[in-house]
KOLTI-805161 format. One record per residue (C-alpha): x, y, z. Coordinates in steps of 0.02 Angstrom, whole numbers, padded with zeros to 5 digits, always signed. Example, Ala and Ser with C-alpha at 12.3 -4.5 7.8 and 13.67 -1.06 7.14 Angstrom:
2
+00615-00225+00390/+00684-00053+00357/
//
This chain:
870
-01740-02689-00170/-01823-02668-00312/-01820-02469-00268/-01619-02496-00257/-01617-02593-00431/-01720-02444-00512/-01588-02317-00441/-01435-02423-00489/-01524-02417-00681/-01562-02248-00661/-01381-02190-00627/-01310-02298-00753/-01401-02212-00885/-01376-02034-00800/-01194-02082-00814/-01190-02121-00996/-01282-01963-01018/-01178-01867-00914/-01011-01939-00995/-01075-01889-01163/-01098-01706-01117/-00932-01691-01040/-00866-01770-01204/-00948-01631-01294/-00875-01498-01170/-00703-01569-01173/-00713-01580-01362/-00772-01400-01380/-00646-01330-01255/-00506-01299-01360/-00583-01182-01471/-00714-01092-01341/-00585-01043-01204/-00415-01014-01320/-00450-00815-01319/-00460-00822-01124/-00297-00759-01065/-00238-00807-00903/-00355-00957-00890/-00193-01103-00836/-00162-00999-00701/-00330-00991-00638/-00344-01172-00671/-00188-01206-00566/-00238-01118-00424/-00405-01205-00414/-00337-01374-00449/-00241-01328-00283/-00381-01314-00201/-00486-01462-00246/-00363-01589-00226/-00436-01705-00345/-00321-01843-00270/-00401-01835-00102/-00559-01956-00071/-00643-01837+00046/-00778-01725+00003/-00744-01554-00039/-00837-01390-00054/-00740-01252-00150/-00798-01065-00184/-00755-00966-00324/-00783-00791-00275/-00768-00602-00361/-00859-00467-00421/-00979-00477-00565/-00914-00472-00741/-00749-00547-00682/-00760-00707-00771/-00795-00839-00634/-00911-00920-00750/-00807-00933-00898/-00676-01011-00770/-00791-01144-00685/-00855-01184-00873/-00666-01219-00913/-00641-01307-00752/-00797-01413-00775/-00743-01474-00961/-00553-01512-00886/-00595-01618-00739/-00780-01691-00774/-00696-01862-00822/-00648-01891-00654/-00814-01907-00589/-00970-02025-00604/-01097-01900-00616/-01087-01701-00640/-01192-01564-00670/-01163-01369-00701/-01315-01265-00630/-01363-01111-00675/-01479-01025-00536/-01529-00901-00647/-01660-01016-00717/-01717-01068-00516/-01746-00881-00494/-01864-00871-00621/-01957-01006-00603/-01959-01047-00427/-02136-01088-00341/-02199-00968-00206/-02200-01079-00056/-02035-01093+00035/-02040-01292+00029/-02103-01317-00150/-01949-01200-00189/-01832-01298-00104/-01885-01462-00209/-01888-01367-00348/-01707-01348-00353/-01657-01513-00292/-01761-01563-00466/-01673-01430-00558/-01504-01502-00507/-01555-01683-00508/-01617-01657-00687/-01430-01572-00724/-01336-01720-00660/-01459-01860-00744/-01475-01750-00895/-01683-01781-00895/-01771-01618-00902/-01937-01708-00845/-01859-01779-00673/-01988-01766-00546/-01956-01773-00357/-02084-01760-00218/-01978-01747-00070/-01816-01662+00007/-01720-01815+00038/-01707-01867-00144/-01527-01803-00180/-01440-01866-00033/-01519-02046-00069/-01467-02031-00246/-01294-01965-00241/-01224-02034-00073/-01136-02170-00163/-01099-02060-00305/-00931-01970-00350/-00990-01821-00410/-00952-01648-00462/-01072-01498-00448/-01041-01321-00505/-01164-01192-00438/-01193-01053-00523/-01234-00865-00457/-01292-00944-00285/-01361-00781-00177/-01443-00866-00039/-01385-00975+00103/-01548-01094+00105/-01500-01134-00096/-01325-01203-00022/-01406-01289+00130/-01538-01370+00005/-01419-01442-00143/-01261-01474-00032/-01320-01459+00169/-01185-01594+00205/-01033-01672+00140/-01119-01836+00189/-01246-01814+00050/-01106-01854-00101/-01008-02009-00117/-00803-01997-00086/-00708-01886-00182/-00852-01776-00235/-00833-01597-00265/-00959-01461-00244/-00921-01290-00327/-00996-01125-00270/-00974-00975-00397/-01030-00827-00285/-01022-00638-00264/-01033-00644-00073/-00910-00746+00031/-00999-00701+00193/-01130-00846+00111/-00974-00980+00093/-00907-00948+00269/-01088-00967+00331/-01102-01140+00255/-00926-01188+00321/-00846-01158+00148/-00666-01088+00185/-00573-01159+00018/-00611-00993-00082/-00524-00936-00236/-00546-00768-00253/-00537-00702-00446/-00425-00556-00465/-00423-00441-00602/-00307-00475-00744/-00133-00361-00771/-00137-00220-00873/-00037-00335-01012/-00158-00468-00988/-00314-00365-00989/-00236-00293-01170/-00226-00457-01226/-00397-00494-01196/-00469-00339-01258/-00365-00359-01437/-00446-00545-01438/-00620-00463-01440/-00587-00309-01541/-00463-00373-01665/-00454-00565-01671/-00268-00580-01607/-00169-00559-01461/-00096-00381-01499/-00155-00229-01590/-00113-00175-01741/+00005-00045-01800/-00058+00124-01764/-00189+00049-01616/-00073+00027-01474/-00115+00183-01394/-00301+00195-01406/-00323+00001-01383/-00235+00034-01211/-00324+00177-01169/-00509+00096-01202/-00435-00067-01093/-00399+00065-00957/-00584+00135-00995/-00639-00050-00936/-00539-00047-00789/-00473-00199-00830/-00629-00312-00801/-00658-00451-00937/-00831-00416-00949/-00807-00237-00997/-00658-00278-01096/-00768-00399-01203/-00913-00272-01225/-00795-00132-01291/-00695-00235-01396/-00854-00314-01472/-00922-00143-01489/-00773-00069-01568/-00729-00220-01688/-00733-00192-01874/-00725+00019-01836/-00597+00115-01919/-00479+00225-01805/-00577+00386-01849/-00731+00301-01780/-00624+00241-01632/-00597+00410-01598/-00777+00464-01592/-00828+00312-01491/-00703+00347-01346/-00796+00474-01250/-00954+00373-01242/-00849+00233-01173/-00775+00345-01051/-00919+00419-00971/-01066+00308-01008/-01108+00133-00959/-01159+00005-01077/-01316-00083-01058/-01255-00267-01053/-01122-00222-00910/-01241-00106-00813/-01382-00258-00804/-01250-00373-00721/-01180-00245-00596/-01358-00187-00568/-01407-00375-00504/-01268-00347-00373/-01325-00189-00317/-01505-00235-00318/-01472-00362-00201/-01423-00255-00065/-01510-00206+00078/-01565-00022+00078/-01441+00050+00200/-01292-00057+00113/-01354+00026-00058/-01349+00208+00016/-01167+00171+00084/-01148+00115-00114/-01202+00273-00166/-01094+00365-00060/-00938+00283-00094/-00967+00288-00283/-01011+00480-00268/-00901+00559-00123/-00774+00417-00061/-00698+00301-00181/-00518+00292-00134/-00549+00349+00041/-00506+00232+00210/-00613+00143+00327/-00557+00263+00452/-00611+00418+00351/-00771+00326+00304/-00826+00290+00477/-00765+00463+00545/-00875+00540+00429/-01037+00437+00403/-01065+00379+00585/-01228+00497+00589/-01284+00424+00437/-01271+00232+00474/-01276+00138+00630/-01120+00041+00597/-01023+00098+00450/-00874-00037+00472/-01015-00181+00458/-01086-00119+00314/-00919-00089+00219/-00875-00273+00261/-01044-00320+00179/-00997-00236+00012/-00817-00300+00037/-00890-00466+00049/-00994-00455-00106/-00850-00404-00217/-00930-00232-00231/-00769-00131-00141/-00608-00210-00099/-00513-00145+00063/-00330-00169+00070/-00239-00225+00227/-00210-00024+00275/-00386+00012+00261/-00410+00083+00086/-00572+00059-00005/-00580+00051-00189/-00729+00029-00302/-00703-00021-00480/-00744+00118-00592/-00870+00046-00679/-00967+00004-00511/-00938+00183-00467/-00992+00231-00652/-01160+00135-00609/-01195+00207-00441/-01170+00375-00521/-01277+00337-00650/-01433+00277-00515/-01412+00447-00433/-01419+00546-00595/-01574+00446-00644/-01654+00518-00481/-01688+00683-00584/-01625+00686-00762/-01666+00871-00794/-01652+00959-00638/-01477+00909-00568/-01511+01016-00406/-01657+00901-00352/-01534+00749-00344/-01438+00677-00186/-01252+00696-00237/-01192+00818-00383/-01023+00739-00465/-01048+00799-00637/-00938+00957-00665/-01051+01034-00785/-01189+01000-00694/-01117+01066-00519/-01073+01246-00607/-01251+01268-00684/-01329+01228-00491/-01209+01351-00416/-01206+01470-00547/-01402+01478-00556/-01443+01444-00372/-01561+01291-00418/-01491+01178-00274/-01633+01105-00154/-01633+01026+00016/-01621+00854-00078/-01425+00883-00102/-01328+00801+00020/-01154+00802-00045/-01049+00885-00190/-00890+00830-00253/-00794+00926-00400/-00642+00890-00466/-00610+01076-00501/-00456+01025-00632/-00609+00994-00748/-00648+01167-00765/-00553+01331-00806/-00669+01440-00704/-00812+01415-00564/-00917+01552-00545/-01008+01534-00378/-01169+01654-00340/-01183+01711-00171/-01352+01626-00142/-01262+01473-00225/-01285+01371-00063/-01429+01459+00007/-01564+01317-00035/-01434+01160-00008/-01462+01166+00204/-01451+00972+00212/-01286+00994+00126/-01176+00867+00241/-01020+00832+00114/-00940+00979+00003/-00761+00933-00093/-00690+01042-00214/-00528+00970-00254/-00395+00971-00390/-00296+00808-00460/-00160+00921-00530/-00097+00992-00394/-00030+01179-00433/-00149+01198-00566/-00245+01359-00500/-00433+01356-00540/-00521+01532-00553/-00648+01510-00425/-00782+01672-00441/-00870+01736-00292/-00906+01911-00357/-01022+01951-00208/-00961+01835-00076/-01052+01695+00003/-01208+01722+00102/-01218+01539+00177/-01140+01362+00206/-01251+01238+00270/-01241+01208+00477/-01251+01013+00428/-01091+00990+00348/-00990+00863+00418/-00847+00872+00283/-00786+01045+00217/-00646+01017+00084/-00621+01168-00017/-00434+01190-00086/-00383+01357-00127/-00549+01441-00042/-00544+01619-00118/-00603+01713+00031/-00534+01787+00178/-00643+01734+00297/-00789+01598+00307/-00969+01672+00296/-01012+01776+00459/-01170+01646+00504/-01086+01484+00465/-01109+01371+00622/-00998+01208+00616/-01090+01139+00741/-01073+00956+00665/-00910+00973+00559/-00802+00829+00568/-00675+00868+00450/-00613+01046+00376/-00484+01059+00253/-00442+01212+00150/-00272+01172+00083/-00178+01347+00005/-00338+01446+00053/-00345+01643+00053/-00408+01641+00237/-00338+01747+00356/-00449+01698+00486/-00583+01560+00501/-00729+01638+00605/-00743+01746+00776/-00785+01698+00914/-00810+01526+01008/-00908+01392+00895/-00980+01232+00957/-00842+01120+00890/-00877+00945+00993/-00872+00840+00824/-00720+00935+00736/-00596+00788+00726/-00459+00847+00592/-00416+01023+00512/-00304+01053+00378/-00267+01220+00329/-00087+01194+00248/-00004+01319+00136/-00143+01450+00191/-00021+01599+00183/-00113+01724+00234/-00200+01650+00382/-00145+01764+00545/-00219+01682+00677/-00322+01516+00745/-00499+01528+00826/-00528+01489+01007/-00536+01282+01002/-00612+01281+01179/-00748+01161+01113/-00641+01064+00988/-00611+00930+01139/-00627+00781+01005/-00507+00865+00869/-00365+00717+00830/-00258+00815+00685/-00208+01002+00657/-00119+01022+00506/-00067+01205+00486/+00107+01162+00375/+00164+01330+00278/+00062+01447+00366/+00179+01580+00338/+00106+01720+00416/+00038+01627+00590/+00128+01701+00728/+00053+01610+00871/-00057+01470+00934/-00217+01510+01060/-00202+01460+01227/-00368+01360+01197/-00265+01239+01117/-00222+01175+01298/-00408+01090+01302/-00372+00976+01139/-00331+00837+01238/-00369+00718+01110/-00253+00786+00982/-00120+00657+00909/-00040+00763+00751/+00014+00931+00748/+00096+00995+00612/+00178+01168+00599/+00318+01172+00499/+00381+01315+00391/+00278+01432+00495/+00413+01547+00481/+00318+01680+00597/+00290+01576+00755/+00400+01630+00891/+00324+01544+01036/+00207+01397+01090/+00085+01403+01229/+00163+01343+01393/+00101+01266+01554/-00006+01129+01450/+00007+00961+01425/-00079+00880+01278/-00096+00701+01339/-00135+00613+01172/+00002+00714+01070/+00105+00575+00968/+00176+00680+00835/+00233+00855+00833/+00333+00939+00674/+00411+01110+00702/+00527+01101+00560/+00573+01283+00487/+00490+01384+00614/+00650+01482+00611/+00587+01613+00757/+00542+01459+00872/+00681+01493+01018/+00614+01392+01143/+00605+01194+01161/+00419+01155+01151/+00340+01110+01303/+00163+01074+01274/+00153+00882+01303/+00250+00741+01379/+00173+00612+01295/+00269+00647+01101/+00343+00502+01016/+00408+00594+00844/+00480+00771+00872/+00542+00876+00733/+00628+01036+00767/+00750+01046+00596/+00803+01232+00554/+00727+01313+00723/+00816+01448+00837/+00825+01333+00978/+00966+01357+01087/+00960+01220+01208/+00890+01036+01246/+00832+01078+01415/+00852+00970+01567/+00661+00922+01576/+00671+00824+01408/+00672+00661+01521/+00478+00701+01557/+00447+00659+01376/+00462+00482+01441/+00384+00410+01270/+00496+00511+01121/+00579+00396+01009/+00636+00509+00877/+00715+00676+00893/+00760+00770+00735/+00856+00926+00760/+00961+00961+00606/+01017+01125+00549/+00982+01208+00720/+01120+01328+00712/+01093+01416+00875/+01082+01244+00990/+01235+01254+01113/+01178+01143+01252/+01094+00969+01248/+01064+00903+01424/+01134+00732+01484/+00968+00695+01536/+00922+00640+01367/+01016+00475+01399/+00882+00447+01538/+00749+00413+01386/+00722+00221+01386/+00626+00224+01221/+00735+00343+01119/+00790+00271+00953/+00855+00395+00857/+00935+00572+00858/+00981+00710+00717/+01095+00833+00780/+01163+00870+00610/+01222+01020+00536/+01210+01123+00703/+01355+01231+00675/+01358+01296+00856/+01389+01117+00945/+01552+01094+01023/+01649+00951+01096/+01574+01013+01274/+01386+01032+01206/+01316+00868+01248/+01372+00825+01434/+01395+00649+01511/+01281+00550+01599/+01346+00451+01743/+01173+00349+01768/+01104+00210+01703/+01141+00213+01504/+00983+00183+01392/+01001+00037+01276/+00870+00080+01162/+00982+00201+01050/+00993+00148+00871/+01048+00276+00783/+01148+00461+00804/+01188+00576+00688/+01299+00711+00706/+01357+00753+00535/+01418+00913+00466/+01463+00997+00628/+01619+01106+00672/+01683+01002+00824/+01856+00948+00821/+01846+00791+00927/+01683+00691+00978/+01567+00741+01150/+01615+00649+01315/+01429+00560+01304/+01499+00410+01250/+01494+00320+01405/+01304+00362+01413/+01241+00318+01256/+01265+00159+01149/+01218+00186+00982/+01221+00056+00838/+01230+00175+00690/+01348+00352+00720/+01371+00467+00574/+01501+00595+00584/+01509+00631+00402/+01573+00810+00347/+01636+00843+00512/+01791+00913+00444/+01882+00965+00597/+01887+00822+00681/+02074+00747+00686/+02045+00579+00800/+01939+00453+00854/+01919+00388+01023/+01867+00211+01084/+01677+00179+01017/+01556+00090+01088/+01545-00090+01085/+01356-00069+01023/+01414-00001+00856/+01394-00084+00700/+01379+00067+00571/+01509+00203+00569/+01500+00333+00441/+01640+00450+00432/+01647+00512+00258/+01713+00678+00201/+01801+00694+00385/+01946+00784+00294/+02045+00811+00443/+02036+00639+00512/+02211+00561+00537/+02197+00436+00685/+02089+00289+00753/+02080+00221+00927/+02004+00060+00995/+01957-00085+00885/+01851-00132+00772/+01805-00323+00782/+01602-00326+00774/+01594-00459+00619/+01423-00364+00559/+01492-00191+00577/+01514-00070+00404/+01658+00063+00416/+01631+00210+00296/+01803+00328+00273/+01743+00395+00094/+01863+00540+00055/+01957+00523+00200/+02130+00568+00122/+02232+00612+00296/+02208+00445+00375/+02382+00407+00427/+02480+00230+00406/+02430+00145+00565/+02256+00207+00554/+02242+00122+00362/+02318-00032+00431/+02200-00036+00581/+02049-00013+00463/+02124-00148+00345/+02140-00282+00473/+01972-00242+00550/+01869-00404+00575/+01718-00316+00496/+01588-00323+00378/+01667-00207+00255/+01741-00056+00248/+01763+00082+00140/+01915+00194+00112/+02036+00311-00009/+02168+00201-00110/+02210+00145-00283/+02318+00000-00235/+02270-00179-00152/+02363-00206+00004/+02521-00310-00008/+02434-00473+00074/+02321-00499-00059/+02424-00613-00158/+02299-00677-00249/+02241-00525-00369/+02210-00480-00544/+02165-00334-00640/+01974-00281-00679/+01838-00367-00590/+01882-00564-00632/+01981-00674-00521/+02017-00877-00523/+02075-00949-00359/+02158-01112-00333/+02090-01192-00167/+02237-01282-00058/+02246-01462-00059/+02122-01494+00085/+01983-01593+00091/+01817-01482+00061/+01691-01603+00112/+01570-01515+00226/+01673-01377+00254/+01636-01186+00238/+01780-01070+00188/+01808-00884+00235/+01877-00750+00116/+01936-00567+00148/+01898-00477-00038/+01979-00319-00092/+01951-00223-00242/+01994-00033-00312/+01843+00060-00367/+01839+00198-00466/+01784+00386-00415/+01600+00403-00438/+01446+00524-00386/+01309+00408-00307/+01273+00273-00171/+01308+00101-00246/+01304-00089-00216/+01442-00189-00228/+01490-00361-00193/+01551-00541-00263/+01480-00685-00360/+01556-00842-00312/+01562-01007-00451/+01622-01156-00376/+01587-01321-00471/+01442-01276-00570/+01360-01193-00421/+01369-01009-00394/+01336-00904-00233/+01359-00697-00211/+01384-00587-00068/+01293-00423-00083/+01303-00245+00015/+01226-00092+00005/+01307+00088+00026/+01149+00188+00028/+01214+00370+00061/+01246+00485-00085/+01414+00515-00093/+01557+00588-00209/+01714+00500-00199/+01836+00615-00255/+01981+00467-00301/+01982+00297-00313/+01941+00209-00151/+01958+00035-00074/+01829-00082-00019/+01871-00215+00099/+01727-00362+00153/+01711-00542+00214/+01612-00678+00129/+01601-00866+00149/+01604-01012+00024/+01510-01171+00066/+01530-01324-00025/+01384-01411+00046/+01263-01461-00105/+01394-01470-00225/+01343-01616-00343/+01527-01712-00344/+01595-01861-00255/+01706-01806-00093/+01855-01861-00181/+01849-01749-00324/+01819-01593-00200/+02012-01604-00142/+02089-01492-00254/+01973-01368-00356/+01971-01187-00429/+01850-01069-00393/+01805-00901-00494/+01743-00737-00426/+01661-00603-00504/+01666-00424-00404/+01543-00296-00449/+01496-00132-00405/+01329-00037-00454/+01256+00147-00439/+01085+00175-00410/+01033+00166-00576/+01145+00000-00586/+01246+00075-00692/+01423-00028-00674/+01566+00066-00588/+01734+00023-00658/+01835-00098-00549/+02023-00081-00563/+02103-00221-00462/+02032-00362-00360/+02115-00495-00237/+02042-00616-00107/+02126-00706+00063/+02093-00869+00103/+02066-00841+00304/+01999-01009+00372/+01899-01167+00338/+01772-01207+00466/+01667-01354+00502/+01505-01367+00416/+01361-01295+00518/+01264-01433+00443/
//
């Protein structure tokens, strides 16, 4: 009983002190946090997680990388909501780490003592057992913010269970490692993201100029510095404070230092996160910062498997600690200040002898090492952006001592900017341990004769001078990706017998390549084969089945005459511009084919009816195939495939459609620019989009267009006869476009321009839906366009919107006809007032630049009144 009285008195004393502290914080908050841009949004997000109106005990995490402003947000939040609680404490665990006792039990007691001292504002408060927190706080509504938690044991010591605290209590944990939160079953987590560029500039200006925007003449410089800080609030503060009061000339002198070096304060904060990593994770951090920032999880898994037992687990740990970010598509991004830290750590391994570092990333260092042959066995990776130098001189023995080199990247960010690479005496040696060889514009005709790619995983030599890679059969079991795109002199590929794990082969633009080796038949894991614009390629190997091949691109292989028969597993097949003459009967064997493109195949004369047997075929493109005739695509009388979505026959010369319409049921049919077609037959009931633009000879139509969602395009079809025009104008479809300069006569409600007021008939509009047909005359214009109408009825507006996504030049004015609905549901007027009213219609037509196209005339027709769907 006495203990309870003592505890109550103690709590009351602590409550008074706590309230005083909270009041003091609230009094100073307006000045302390005025400069923190975006704080309102952060507080709103936190309040939605905290649910202060709830009486349950909640634990919430604030998670994000070092320097992003987590503590600042928490302090502001603390000052805003402290008055809602009986007891409050903001505990910085840095002091605990500095003063913690050596023994485990003593450390836990000390941590609880630290928290209770903050809560009750008693610096000399002592406790002697671990039940003290639960005893003293179980009946108290408390707010505790723990800043800098880096160990699960700390959470368990201070807040093991919700039952330790009174109803309505909130425990907020500021942390860099989301794994610790989840391990403690804290799932309400606010991830603090980087500010936008606009917000970052405002933050920087607050520190640099004491105002929200830069003064005259400083906008460009301020923007550049903010970008150099990577929009990280800590970097913005440090850079802004450093530059404050300097003249413009001093800014210009300071910029190179800010771009290239790491400020001591920033480094110490970022280094704290690095030092807390396991050794394997530290190594992975350095690989990413020096070689693989902006790579993908798949890339790193493929390349680093030999270096780490489980790359994905390591990446997950770095992401949980906010050292890297992994997008939903698996793209890895490390903030460039973190990247700079990693590179600085490596640089300090051997400041004056770069050839003794693990990784070489500085342009000057790399040029010196390769020219002077000072590399050593310690070098594991080299990454050089060749656009940073005008000339790269490499000694013939430049790589001789780097026999542990595993990753070599010579690339350029400036596309076509050619860097002069000098190898006056050739190249003696490349490491046999290479896993990545990425050398754009490789200047030699062949690899070094003693090169053994036994461990090579990825070979990328875009736009190289190679004529051949190597001679004979090489051990290529590790090879998964080869990219020799635009190597114009490459005449032959080596024997690939042992490249049994190869997944991607890109030979696009290798214009001298005449054939593939027969050993390609061994590539049973090959998924993607790209040989577009291999203009010397005449034949492909036959009698093979690459069972994993999903994507095959032979676009522009203008000498290829035979349909490729190298796999039955292809899904996407591109054969544009080839000399293929026939789609053969055995196409049915490519059972998984979903996309077939043969645009511009001017020798194509026959399409087997067996194409209709393909159950997964979604889209075919036989446009601009000048040799196709009405009888080229033969009819199929078996079971009809219903998967086909789009057929493109545009730009062909036949006078009528092929007789295959009974065996295919496309939803989208493109006959654009078929200038010889005179008449269209009954079309499939499945059709929802018919494009017949530029069918200059088209006169008549047969069948019906009563699909309510069908789109009809007859742009520049000037020979349509009266029956065809009436047929289109009266069709019950979503929209139709055809030549015309005047509204049809049955549009009795009409007006010049794009505004029209329509008086509704005397019928009850309560709970009704009205269906209208609209028409407008649009001026001629080049471009694709969007069109529709905005309806204004009794103070409420609604709109109907369509998009014509083909780039069309309309030679004369055209009519656009479409249906739309108008509902009176939800209009805030008594039903009695809805019996007789006006509706205002504003029609619009915009081209792809959102420029308004002139509407000459518009009109509407009321079709029906339907019961409300509600």
